[in-house]
C-alpha positions in Angstrom: 48.5 -26.9 30.5 50.1 -23.7 32.2 48.1 -20.7 31.5 49.9 -17.1 29.9 48.0 -14.0 30.0 49.1 -11.1 28.0 48.0 -7.2 28.9 48.3 -4.9 26.2 46.5 -1.9 25.8 45.3 -1.6 22.4 44.3 -4.7 20.3 46.3 -3.5 17.2 49.3 -3.3 18.9 49.2 -6.8 20.1 48.3 -8.1 16.7 51.6 -6.1 15.1 54.1 -6.9 17.8 52.7 -9.9 19.5 50.4 -12.5 18.0 52.7 -14.7 16.3 54.6 -15.0 19.7 51.1 -15.7 21.3 50.2 -18.4 18.7 53.9 -20.1 19.2 53.3 -20.1 22.6 50.0 -21.7 22.2 51.9 -24.4 19.8 54.5 -24.8 22.9 51.5 -26.0 25.2 50.3 -22.8 27.0 46.6 -22.3 27.1 47.2 -18.4 26.0 44.8 -15.2 26.6 45.0 -11.4 25.9 43.8 -8.8 28.0 43.4 -5.9 25.5 40.5 -3.1 24.4 38.4 -4.8 22.0 38.9 -2.8 18.7 39.2 -3.2 15.1 41.8 -6.1 15.3 39.3 -8.4 17.5 38.4 -10.9 15.0 41.9 -10.9 14.0 42.9 -12.2 17.7 40.2 -15.0 18.0 40.9 -16.1 14.3 44.0 -17.1 15.2 43.0 -19.0 18.1 43.7 -16.6 20.9 41.2 -16.1 23.8 40.3 -12.4 23.8 39.1 -10.7 27.2 37.7 -7.2 26.5 39.7 -4.9 28.9 40.0 -1.1 29.1 43.2 0.1 30.1 43.7 4.0 29.4 47.3 4.9 28.0 46.5 8.6 28.5 44.5 9.4 31.5 42.4 7.0 33.9 42.9 6.7 37.6 45.5 4.0 38.5 44.1 3.2 41.4 40.6 1.8 39.7 43.2 0.2 37.2 45.1 -1.3 39.4 42.5 -3.1 41.0 40.8 -3.7 37.7 44.1 -5.7 37.1 44.0 -7.6 40.5 40.6 -8.4 39.7 41.3 -9.8 36.1 44.3 -12.0 38.1 41.9 -13.1 40.3 39.2 -14.4 38.1 41.7 -15.8 35.7 44.5 -17.3 37.8 47.3 -17.2 35.2 50.5 -18.9 36.1 52.3 -16.2 33.6 51.1 -12.9 32.9 52.8 -11.1 30.2 52.9 -7.2 30.5 53.6 -5.2 27.2 54.4 -1.4 27.4 55.4 0.8 30.4 51.8 1.7 31.5 50.8 -2.1 31.1 54.5 -2.9 33.0 53.5 -0.6 35.9 50.3 -1.2 37.0 50.1 -4.8 36.4 53.4 -5.4 38.1 51.9 -4.0 40.9 48.7 -6.0 40.8 50.5 -9.1 39.9 52.2 -8.6 43.2 48.8 -8.3 44.9 47.0 -10.8 43.3 50.0 -13.3 43.8 50.7 -14.3 40.2 53.3 -16.9 40.3 55.3 -15.5 37.7 55.4 -12.0 35.9 57.6 -10.9 32.3 57.3 -7.3 32.0 57.8 -6.1 28.4 59.5 -3.0 28.4 59.1 -1.8 24.8 60.9 1.5 25.1 61.2 3.9 27.9 58.7 6.5 26.2 57.7 10.2 26.8 59.0 10.6 30.2 62.4 9.7 28.7 62.1 12.0 25.6 60.2 15.0 27.2 62.4 18.0 27.8 59.8 19.7 30.2 61.3 20.8 33.1 58.5 19.0 35.3 59.2 15.7 33.7 63.0 16.2 33.9 62.8 16.2 37.6 60.1 13.4 37.6 63.0 11.1 35.9 65.3 10.2 38.5 62.0 9.4 41.0 60.1 7.3 38.3 63.7 5.6 37.7 64.2 4.4 41.2 60.5 3.5 41.7 60.4 1.4 38.5 63.6 -0.5 39.5 62.1 -1.5 43.1 59.1 -2.6 41.4 60.5 -5.1 38.7 62.8 -6.4 41.3 60.2 -9.0 42.5 60.8 -12.6 42.8 59.8 -14.8 39.8 59.6 -11.6 37.5 61.7 -10.8 34.7 62.1 -7.5 32.7 62.7 -7.9 28.7 64.2 -4.8 27.3 65.0 -4.1 23.6 68.2 -2.1 23.5 71.1 -1.6 25.7 70.4 1.9 26.5 67.2 0.6 28.3 69.1 -2.2 29.9 71.6 0.3 31.7 68.7 3.1 32.8 67.2 0.3 34.5 70.3 -1.4 35.6 71.1 2.2 37.0 67.5 2.3 38.7 68.5 -0.9 41.1 67.2 -3.7 38.8 69.9 -6.4 39.1 71.3 -8.1 35.6 70.0 -11.3 36.5 66.3 -9.8 36.6 66.9 -8.5 33.2 66.9 -9.7 29.8 67.7 -8.1 26.3 65.8 -9.2 23.5 65.8 -7.0 20.4 62.4 -6.3 19.6 59.4 -7.9 17.6 61.4 -9.6 15.0 60.3 -9.0 11.2 58.1 -11.9 9.1 61.1 -11.8 6.6 59.2 -13.9 4.0 56.1 -11.3 4.5 58.8 -8.7 4.2 61.1 -8.9 1.4 62.8 -6.8 -1.6 61.1 -5.9 -5.0 62.4 -3.9 -7.7 62.8 -0.3 -7.3 59.7 1.4 -8.1 59.9 4.4 -10.8 61.3 7.7 -9.3 60.8 10.3 -8.4 62.5 9.0 -5.1 59.8 7.9 -2.6 60.4 8.5 1.2 58.6 7.0 3.5 58.4 7.5 7.3 55.9 4.6 8.7 54.9 5.1 12.1 52.2 6.7 14.4 51.8 10.3 13.8 53.7 11.2 16.8 55.9 14.5 17.4 58.6 12.4 19.1 58.6 10.1 16.0 60.4 12.9 14.2 57.3 14.0 12.1 57.8 17.5 12.7 61.7 17.5 11.3 60.8 15.2 8.4 58.1 17.5 7.3 61.0 20.7 7.5 63.5 18.1 5.8 61.3 17.9 3.0 60.2 21.3 3.0 63.7 22.6 2.8 65.0 19.9 0.1 61.9 20.7 -2.3 62.7 24.6 -1.9 65.9 23.4 -2.9 65.1 22.0 -5.9 65.1 18.4 -5.3 62.6 16.2 -6.9 61.6 13.8 -4.7 57.8 12.5 -2.7 57.8 12.4 1.2 55.5 9.8 2.4 53.8 10.0 6.0 52.3 6.5 6.7 50.1 6.0 9.6 47.3 7.6 11.8 47.6 9.6 14.6 47.2 8.7 18.5 45.2 10.5 20.6 45.6 8.5 23.6 49.1 9.4 23.1 50.4 13.4 25.0 52.6 13.6 21.3 50.1 12.9 18.9 50.2 15.2 15.5 46.5 16.5 15.0 44.7 15.4 12.2 44.0 19.0 10.9 47.9 19.1 10.8 48.4 16.1 9.2 45.6 17.1 6.4 46.7 20.7 6.3 50.3 19.2 5.1 49.1 16.6 2.6 49.7 17.9 -1.5 52.2 20.8 0.4 55.6 21.0 -0.9 56.1 17.0 -1.5 54.6 16.2 1.3 51.6 13.1 1.1 49.8 11.5 4.2 48.5 8.4 3.2 47.0 7.3 6.6 46.9 4.3 8.3 47.9 1.3 5.9 47.6 -2.7 6.8 49.6 -3.3 3.6 52.8 -2.1 4.8 54.7 -4.4 2.5 53.2 -3.1 -0.2 53.7 0.3 1.0 57.6 -0.3 1.8 57.9 -1.8 -1.6 56.5 1.5 -3.4 59.2 3.4 -1.3 63.3 4.2 -1.9 64.3 4.9 1.4 62.7 4.6 5.0 63.2 7.3 7.4 62.4 7.6 11.4 64.2 10.6 13.0 62.5 9.3 16.5 63.8 10.8 19.5 64.1 7.6 21.4 62.5 4.3 20.6 62.5 0.7 21.8 63.2 -1.1 18.6 61.3 0.3 15.6 59.6 -2.3 14.2 59.2 -0.2 11.2 62.7 -0.2 10.9 63.3 -3.7 11.1 60.2 -4.0 8.0 62.2 -1.6 5.8 65.4 -3.5 6.3 63.9 -6.5 5.5 62.5 -5.1 2.1 65.9 -3.9 1.4 65.4 0.0 2.1 68.2 2.0 2.7 67.4 3.9 6.0 68.2 7.4 7.5 66.9 7.6 11.0 68.4 9.3 14.4 71.4 8.2 16.6 69.3 7.5 19.3 68.6 4.7 21.8 66.8 1.7 19.7 66.9 3.5 16.2 71.1 2.8 16.3 70.6 -0.8 17.1 69.0 -1.2 13.6 71.3 1.2 11.6 75.2 1.1 11.1 76.3 4.3 9.7 77.5 4.2 6.1 76.3 0.3 6.1 72.6 -0.1 5.9 71.8 3.3 6.5 72.8 6.8 8.0 72.4 8.0 11.3 71.7 11.9 11.9 71.3 14.0 15.6 68.0 14.1 17.0 65.7 17.1 16.2 67.8 18.2 13.9 65.9 19.0 10.2 69.0 20.3 8.4 71.3 17.5 9.3 68.3 15.2 7.9 67.7 16.8 5.2 71.2 16.5 4.2 71.2 13.0 4.5 67.9 12.1 2.8 69.5 14.3 0.0 72.6 11.9 -0.7 70.7 8.8 -0.7 68.0 10.6 -3.1 71.1 11.3 -5.3 73.0 8.1 -5.4 70.9 4.9 -6.5 73.5 2.8 -5.9 74.0 3.6 -2.7 70.7 3.1 -1.9 71.2 -0.6 -3.5 74.4 -1.4 -1.6 72.8 -0.3 1.8 69.4 -2.2 1.4 71.2 -5.2 0.8 73.0 -5.2 3.9 70.1 -4.1 5.5 68.0 -6.9 4.3 71.0 -9.4 5.3 70.8 -7.7 8.6 66.8 -8.6 9.0 67.8 -12.3 8.1 70.7 -13.0 10.7 69.8 -10.6 13.6 65.7 -9.8 13.7 64.2 -12.8 12.0 61.0 -13.6 14.0 61.2 -16.7 14.8 64.9 -16.3 16.6 62.9 -13.6 18.7 59.7 -15.9 19.5 62.2 -18.6 20.5 64.3 -16.1 22.9 60.9 -15.3 24.2 59.9 -18.3 24.9 62.8 -19.4 26.4 62.4 -16.6 29.1 58.8 -18.1 30.1 60.3 -21.2 30.4 62.7 -20.3 32.8 60.2 -18.7 35.0 57.9 -21.5 34.6 58.9 -24.9 34.8 
């Protein structure tokens, strides 16, 4: 039995995005373990039959050299046949540690290229080409494949020197279309939901600005933020700011919720004005629930929405355009229904969880015979 080790920074992210894959890999006769920070979702992982290795990998600070050494020791101890690094920091540090520890094979899942590619800061802009070249060389190891979630990230890594032979395009983590399904529209006023971590680069500020503009203009609607701040992320919205917004100018902050199907079924419109994504699971869940979507014409987001078909695309960082798009859907129940039907069809035909899992298992089989 081949040994598969996932490396993920947070247990909640593993449960949300990779647990069904891990269970399916176990059914495909892999011996599966996950190294992650042990938090409130640890029992969910263990109850699914997946061995959890408590492992701290900071997302914001930390000593990179010490973390590479810790990963090297983990790999030498566990002796995996295949390691699956999830998200940018585990990919960077894990790929180096796997090379040093002579791990036979590795999958590097780049779930979006993160703040380094969304920040407008001068230092970050100068760093991008240097970082991109180094990343391309690091991922170009033999017996290594890199999974990207959208065509723009694939093109960026190709420009960084990673050959097409080392890249695989798998569009997101998929969505369970049996758990997320359309329900009867809730009572009005129209409810617009942004379900995400509360980060500035998810467009939370633009969403609030658009909501304030619409409420001042006499639009009767509810604007709901669903998610928690993420202090480990440089773009986190402070909790004090979220609390100050709550109850003002139509804004509601519901915090983190575990019952996402119920949350989405209580909404009429889904919104994510993000600056850049890999492929947002929140939009897949909204589409599966039959919600029309307003999102940005940005990498990852436009993979889920075709403008005018299952939602509307607006420019990044443009609160005025966001407000106009939201107002159009708020005022047209029939358009919301038609777009929601198209979104559900898209979720069923292109983003079903079983389809995405099978594509990923095929990558494993390609590396581990």
